[in-house]
C-alpha positions in Angstrom: -21.7 85.3 108.2 -19.5 82.6 109.8 -21.7 79.9 108.3 -21.1 81.3 104.8 -17.3 81.3 105.4 -17.4 77.7 106.7 -19.6 76.6 103.8 -17.2 78.2 101.3 -14.3 76.5 103.0 -15.9 73.1 102.8 -16.6 73.7 99.1 -12.9 74.5 98.7 -12.0 71.2 100.3 -14.4 69.4 98.0 -12.9 71.1 95.0 -9.3 70.2 96.1 -10.3 66.6 96.5 -12.1 66.5 93.1 -9.0 68.0 91.4 -6.8 65.5 93.3 -5.0 68.2 95.2 -4.7 66.1 98.3 -2.2 68.2 100.2 -4.2 71.3 99.6 -7.3 69.7 100.9 -5.4 68.6 104.0 -4.1 72.1 104.6 -7.6 73.6 104.4 -8.9 71.0 106.8 -6.1 71.7 109.3 -7.2 75.3 109.3 -10.9 74.4 109.9 -10.1 71.9 112.6 -11.7 68.7 113.6 -15.5 68.5 113.5 -18.1 65.9 112.6 -18.6 67.7 109.2 -14.9 67.2 108.2 -14.8 63.5 109.0 -15.9 62.4 105.5 -13.2 64.5 103.9 -10.4 63.1 106.2 -11.7 59.6 105.3 -11.4 60.3 101.5 -7.9 61.7 101.9 -6.8 58.9 104.1 -8.1 56.3 101.6 -6.1 58.1 98.8 -2.9 58.0 100.7 -3.4 54.4 101.8 -3.9 53.4 98.1 -0.7 55.2 97.3 1.1 53.2 100.0 1.8 56.4 102.0 0.6 54.8 105.2 2.0 57.3 107.6 0.1 60.2 106.0 -3.0 58.0 105.8 -2.7 57.2 109.5 -2.3 60.9 110.3 -5.4 61.8 108.3 -7.3 59.0 110.0 -6.3 60.2 113.4 -7.3 63.7 112.6 -10.8 62.6 111.6 -13.3 63.0 114.4 -15.1 59.8 115.4 
C-alpha cells in the first residue's frame, strides 16, 4: 500500500515538472523527503531555477538533493 502511494506521488512530481509547475513539484518533494529516488527531480528543478537566474532557489534545491 505504501509503495503505491509513493509511486503515485512520484508520478505527481513528474507531472508537475512536465507542466512546468516548478513550485508545485518542490512542494510535493518536500512532503516526500530526501531519498535517492528524489535526487533526479531535485536536479531538474535546480537546473530550471539556475537557468532562470534564481540562484538561491536553485542552491536550496541542490542542497535538498541527496547525494
